[in-house]
KELO-457794 format. One record per residue (C-alpha): residue number from 1; residue in three letters; x, y, z. Coordinates in Angstrom, 2 decimals. Example, Ala and Ser with C-alpha at 12.3 -4.5 7.8 and 13.67 -1.06 7.14 Angstrom:
2
> nr,rest,u,v,w
> 1,ALA,12.30,-4.50,7.80
> 2,SER,13.67,-1.06,7.14
***
This chain:
262
> nr,rest,u,v,w
> 1,MET,17.55,20.89,4.75
> 2,SER,15.44,19.06,6.90
> 3,SER,13.76,15.66,6.37
> 4,ALA,10.21,15.82,6.93
> 5,HIS,9.88,12.97,9.37
> 6,SER,13.00,13.42,11.78
> 7,GLY,13.85,17.39,11.52
> 8,GLY,17.42,15.92,10.82
> 9,ASP,19.56,17.46,7.99
> 10,ILE,18.94,14.91,4.90
> 11,SER,22.66,15.10,3.64
> 12,ARG,24.47,14.82,6.70
> 13,SER,21.83,11.69,7.29
> 14,LEU,22.76,9.98,4.23
> 15,GLU,26.33,10.70,4.64
> 16,LEU,26.34,8.96,8.02
> 17,MET,24.41,6.19,6.94
> 18,TRP,26.34,5.19,3.71
> 19,ARG,29.76,6.19,4.74
> 20,GLY,29.64,6.41,8.78
> 21,ARG,31.79,8.62,10.84
> 22,GLU,35.49,8.32,9.67
> 23,ARG,37.82,8.50,12.71
> 24,ALA,40.87,10.69,12.62
> 25,ALA,43.94,9.15,11.64
> 26,ARG,45.89,10.01,15.07
> 27,GLY,44.64,9.79,18.61
> 28,PRO,43.30,7.03,20.88
> 29,LYS,40.96,4.66,19.59
> 30,PRO,37.26,6.06,20.29
> 31,ALA,35.31,4.46,23.08
> 32,LEU,32.15,4.69,20.92
> 33,THR,31.16,3.70,17.47
> 34,LEU,28.40,4.91,15.31
> 35,GLU,26.89,1.31,15.39
> 36,ARG,26.92,1.49,19.58
> 37,ILE,25.19,4.63,19.55
> 38,VAL,22.24,3.55,17.14
> 39,THR,21.85,0.30,18.78
> 40,ALA,21.43,2.08,22.04
> 41,ALA,18.91,4.46,20.82
> 42,VAL,16.98,1.67,19.51
> 43,THR,16.75,0.00,22.61
> 44,LEU,15.92,3.04,24.46
> 45,ALA,13.03,3.77,22.28
> 46,ASP,11.73,0.28,22.33
> 47,ARG,11.74,0.21,26.13
> 48,GLU,10.39,3.54,26.77
> 49,GLY,8.97,5.15,23.31
> 50,LEU,10.17,7.85,21.23
> 51,ALA,9.28,10.57,23.73
> 52,ALA,11.99,9.51,25.93
> 53,LEU,14.70,9.40,23.18
> 54,SER,17.16,12.41,23.86
> 55,MET,21.01,12.53,23.14
> 56,ARG,21.23,12.92,26.90
> 57,ARG,19.40,9.59,27.39
> 58,VAL,21.08,7.83,24.81
> 59,ALA,24.47,8.95,26.47
> 60,ALA,23.38,7.53,29.88
> 61,GLU,22.78,4.28,28.21
> 62,LEU,26.40,3.89,26.95
> 63,GLY,27.59,5.32,30.11
> 64,VAL,29.49,8.40,28.32
> 65,GLY,28.83,12.25,28.29
> 66,THR,26.30,13.80,26.39
> 67,MET,28.92,15.69,24.03
> 68,SER,30.97,12.54,23.11
> 69,LEU,27.96,11.70,21.20
> 70,TYR,28.15,14.86,19.12
> 71,ARG,31.50,13.57,17.71
> 72,TYR,29.59,11.00,15.78
> 73,VAL,25.95,12.00,15.30
> 74,PRO,24.94,15.99,14.59
> 75,GLY,21.63,15.82,16.67
> 76,LYS,18.57,13.75,17.72
> 77,GLY,16.90,14.08,13.93
> 78,GLU,20.10,12.74,12.24
> 79,LEU,19.83,10.16,15.10
> 80,ILE,16.26,8.91,14.35
> 81,ASP,17.08,8.97,10.53
> 82,LEU,20.02,6.03,11.34
> 83,MET,17.62,4.18,13.73
> 84,LEU,15.20,3.95,10.92
> 85,ASP,17.72,2.23,8.26
> 86,HIS,19.34,0.21,10.97
> 87,LEU,15.77,-1.48,11.50
> 88,ALA,15.32,-1.64,7.91
> 89,ALA,17.80,-4.33,7.37
> 90,PRO,15.95,-7.56,6.33
> 91,GLU,17.07,-10.63,8.16
> 92,ASP,19.29,-13.09,6.50
> 93,GLU,17.04,-15.84,7.05
> 94,GLU,13.93,-14.05,5.88
> 95,GLU,15.91,-12.60,2.73
> 96,ARG,17.01,-16.37,1.92
> 97,ALA,13.37,-17.54,2.02
> 98,LEU,11.77,-14.48,0.22
> 99,ARG,14.12,-15.38,-2.66
> 100,GLU,13.20,-18.89,-2.69
> 101,ALA,9.62,-18.33,-2.21
> 102,GLU,6.87,-17.92,-5.03
> 103,TRP,5.73,-14.28,-5.33
> 104,ARG,2.55,-15.09,-3.08
> 105,PRO,3.90,-16.88,-0.39
> 106,ALA,6.63,-14.22,-0.53
> 107,LEU,4.51,-11.32,0.04
> 108,GLU,2.95,-13.14,2.90
> 109,ILE,6.10,-13.45,4.76
> 110,ILE,6.95,-9.49,4.02
> 111,ALA,3.67,-9.01,5.59
> 112,TRP,3.86,-10.98,8.63
> 113,SER,7.44,-9.31,9.21
> 114,THR,6.19,-6.01,8.89
> 115,TYR,3.60,-6.48,11.59
> 116,ARG,6.04,-8.11,13.92
> 117,HIS,8.58,-5.13,13.10
> 118,TYR,6.00,-2.61,14.26
> 119,HIS,5.05,-4.94,17.46
> 120,ASP,8.72,-5.15,18.35
> 121,HIS,9.40,-1.52,17.80
> 122,PRO,5.77,0.41,18.49
> 123,TRP,7.62,3.67,18.20
> 124,LEU,7.98,3.51,14.66
> 125,LEU,4.43,4.40,14.29
> 126,GLN,5.10,7.69,15.69
> 127,VAL,7.53,8.69,12.79
> 128,ASN,6.44,10.16,9.86
> 129,GLN,7.91,7.84,7.02
> 130,ALA,6.08,8.87,4.10
> 131,ARG,9.46,10.32,2.44
> 132,PRO,12.15,7.90,3.69
> 133,LEU,15.77,8.03,3.14
> 134,LEU,17.08,5.65,1.29
> 135,GLY,20.28,4.37,3.32
> 136,PRO,21.87,0.84,2.35
> 137,ASN,19.40,-1.34,4.60
> 138,ALA,16.30,0.30,3.56
> 139,LEU,17.44,0.24,-0.35
> 140,ARG,18.29,-3.39,0.13
> 141,GLY,15.01,-4.12,1.80
> 142,PHE,13.21,-2.31,-1.19
> 143,ASP,15.23,-4.12,-3.70
> 144,VAL,14.47,-7.68,-1.85
> 145,SER,10.67,-6.67,-2.06
> 146,LEU,10.84,-5.65,-5.87
> 147,ALA,12.76,-9.07,-6.51
> 148,VAL,9.59,-10.66,-5.23
> 149,LEU,7.44,-9.49,-8.07
> 150,ASP,10.19,-10.02,-10.76
> 151,GLY,8.96,-11.87,-14.14
> 152,LEU,5.28,-11.36,-13.55
> 153,GLY,4.79,-9.06,-16.19
> 154,LEU,3.79,-5.99,-13.92
> 155,SER,5.09,-2.63,-14.87
> 156,SER,7.07,-0.55,-12.47
> 157,PRO,4.01,1.14,-11.07
> 158,ASP,2.23,-2.13,-11.01
> 159,LYS,5.05,-3.13,-8.48
> 160,ILE,5.01,0.00,-6.49
> 161,SER,1.22,-0.17,-6.01
> 162,ILE,1.31,-3.68,-4.83
> 163,ILE,4.22,-3.11,-2.32
> 164,SER,2.30,-0.18,-1.09
> 165,ALA,-1.18,-1.93,-0.75
> 166,VAL,0.52,-4.50,1.32
> 167,ASP,2.28,-2.48,3.67
> 168,SER,-0.32,0.08,3.82
> 169,TYR,-2.84,-2.50,5.18
> 170,ILE,-0.26,-4.42,7.59
> 171,THR,0.86,-0.80,8.97
> 172,GLY,-2.81,0.16,9.44
> 173,LEU,-3.67,-3.15,11.41
> 174,ALA,-0.34,-2.81,13.30
> 175,ARG,-1.15,0.56,14.46
> 176,HIS,-4.56,-0.52,15.57
> 177,TYR,-3.03,-3.47,17.66
> 178,VAL,-0.27,-1.36,19.15
> 179,LEU,-2.66,1.54,20.21
> 180,LEU,-4.83,-1.31,21.76
> 181,ARG,-2.05,-2.61,23.79
> 182,GLN,-0.93,0.84,24.94
> 183,ALA,-4.71,1.61,26.12
> 184,ASN,-4.91,-1.48,27.91
> 185,GLU,-1.52,-0.47,29.68
> 186,GLU,-1.85,3.07,30.05
> 187,SER,-5.57,2.71,31.36
> 188,GLY,-5.35,-0.31,33.53
> 189,ILE,-8.74,-1.36,32.03
> 190,THR,-8.99,-4.64,30.24
> 191,ASP,-10.99,-4.69,27.23
> 192,GLU,-13.59,-6.87,28.80
> 193,GLU,-14.06,-4.11,31.45
> 194,PHE,-14.04,-1.35,28.94
> 195,TRP,-16.90,-2.58,26.59
> 196,ALA,-18.80,-3.79,29.84
> 197,ALA,-18.85,-0.33,31.06
> 198,GLN,-20.73,0.83,27.81
> 199,GLY,-23.30,-2.12,28.37
> 200,PRO,-26.25,-0.06,30.00
> 201,ILE,-26.04,3.02,27.39
> 202,MET,-25.70,0.37,24.43
> 203,ALA,-28.93,-1.49,26.05
> 204,THR,-30.85,1.79,25.60
> 205,ALA,-29.42,2.50,22.12
> 206,MET,-30.70,-0.86,21.13
> 207,ASN,-34.35,-0.34,22.47
> 208,THR,-34.44,2.83,20.37
> 209,GLY,-34.53,0.48,17.19
> 210,ASP,-32.11,3.27,15.52
> 211,PHE,-29.08,1.00,14.70
> 212,PRO,-30.65,-2.21,13.48
> 213,HIS,-27.72,-3.60,11.71
> 214,VAL,-25.26,-2.82,14.36
> 215,PHE,-27.58,-5.06,17.00
> 216,ALA,-28.23,-7.52,14.62
> 217,LEU,-24.52,-8.88,14.78
> 218,ASP,-24.32,-12.00,16.79
> 219,ASP,-21.94,-12.63,19.67
> 220,THR,-19.34,-13.93,17.38
> 221,ALA,-18.75,-10.54,15.49
> 222,PHE,-15.69,-9.43,17.26
> 223,SER,-14.58,-12.99,17.99
> 224,ARG,-11.53,-13.03,15.31
> 225,SER,-7.97,-12.94,17.19
> 226,ALA,-5.57,-10.06,15.85
> 227,GLU,-3.80,-12.81,13.79
> 228,GLU,-7.05,-14.24,12.33
> 229,SER,-8.25,-10.75,11.30
> 230,ILE,-5.24,-9.79,9.52
> 231,ARG,-5.28,-12.99,7.86
> 232,PHE,-8.75,-12.82,6.48
> 233,GLY,-7.58,-9.29,5.02
> 234,LEU,-4.08,-10.00,3.66
> 235,ASP,-5.71,-13.22,1.87
> 236,ARG,-8.33,-10.99,0.30
> 237,LEU,-5.87,-8.49,-0.55
> 238,LEU,-3.48,-11.13,-2.15
> 239,ASP,-6.54,-12.99,-4.10
> 240,GLY,-7.08,-9.46,-5.80
> 241,ILE,-3.44,-9.19,-6.57
> 242,GLU,-3.36,-12.97,-7.97
> 243,ALA,-6.28,-11.92,-10.16
> 244,TYR,-4.72,-9.16,-11.60
> 245,VAL,-1.64,-11.20,-12.30
> 246,ALA,-3.21,-13.77,-14.13
> 247,ALA,-5.23,-11.26,-16.10
> 248,LYS,-1.78,-9.95,-17.20
> 249,HIS,-0.98,-13.21,-18.21
> 250,ASP,-4.08,-13.64,-20.09
> 251,ASP,-3.38,-10.47,-21.84
> 252,PRO,-1.97,-10.88,-25.56
> 253,ALA,0.34,-8.34,-25.44
> 254,TYR,2.04,-10.51,-22.31
> 255,PRO,4.69,-10.72,-22.33
> 256,PRO,6.11,-7.29,-23.48
> 257,PRO,7.76,-7.04,-26.64
> 258,GLY,11.68,-7.98,-25.97
> 259,GLY,10.61,-10.51,-23.32
> 260,SER,10.83,-7.90,-20.58
> 261,CYS,8.53,-8.32,-17.53
> 262,ALA,9.45,-4.92,-15.97
***
């Protein structure tokens, strides 16, 4: 059975994530480890993109023959699954900060960490992660995120919806800015040159009077930086979540019977 996002075998990928590849009791110690293979694959994808990823290229990164990799990983699909879980591990410092912070600052930490994650590993946006495999790192990250919302009187669906809302917002903007960066690199045309090239036709469009709201925008309309734009939307999103949490506390049924806040 294949996972939708990678083509890897779900059972085999999960086995490797949770138990690794056991070495035979006899024989020489292998030159490779699963960790080395996955780290090399991530390095290659970060540098050259997902299209460059292959068992042959990863083997070249490690200076070994391609067939050596198949002793550890069945194929490219399972390797991508392992790469995703490898990158899902929360940093120790970040995890400590999340456990010490109040829920709103904690969600901000998660949001900005997610943005940096895609910025540093843009190939992740090419992988369909709608149905993620829950390896040990992914499950740990999920648990840490849920802990942020503990004690707020939220239902389980509430918690999932809040985590999904923040993740979806950040992922969408990360995709936009990653694609923008790629467009600049691949085209060799700067943003200024791109928009300047559209100037003459925009002048014609403005003179038609058909787009009054567009041309009523002043020169500051697109002046916010990526970080400022993300911050604006994130603050509004968290404002809404905060209002919802406050309403839960004002509810006479809060906390639920038995004192549970889940």
